[in-house]
C-alpha positions, 0 to 999 in steps of 0.5 A: 474235307475228309476230317469233316466227313469223319466227324459227321459220321461220328456224330451220326453214330452217337445219335443212333447209339443214344436212340437205341440206349434210351429205352434201356435206361428208362427200362431200369426206372420202375415207378410202378412198384414201391421199395418195401425198405422206403417210406411211402408218402400220400401227397397232393399231386398237381401242376406246380404252376397252375395249382401250387403257384410255383414259378416255372416254365410251363406246366410241370408235375409237382407234389405238396408234402407237409404244405410245401410244393416241389416240382417232380423229377422222374416222371412227366405231367403228361405221363398220367393223362391229359393235364388239361382235362377236367380231372387233369393236373392243371385243373385239379389236385389229386392224391398220390403215393410216392417214394423219393427224396427232396434234392436241390428243391425238387422231389426226385421220385423212385415210386409214383402211383396216382390214387383212384379218388375224385379229384378235388377242384381248387377254389384259388 
């Protein structure tokens, strides 16, 4: 019985440690400032499943680069407003500036900026 209590406490401490360390890990990822040494692309950004026809498990942010769509890793669809609003990613395709690279058929972001412009509604 004593070993079970020790394992439970270790598990509890690990969870607390992870909860406190997460903000520090996220804080190191700054998507608001581009890297001047990397190329910045202007791309289409939207819901990969609703607008770009990508197969997935629910609504996820994606970018279309040179006609090919990729799910995005590094930011979430809901981090940029209500995805189901009139101008949201599930309802419209928006323009964005990005930096990153395609890894394992996903676009891994290092910079993302949604551009201020009228969203264009898809007719598909």
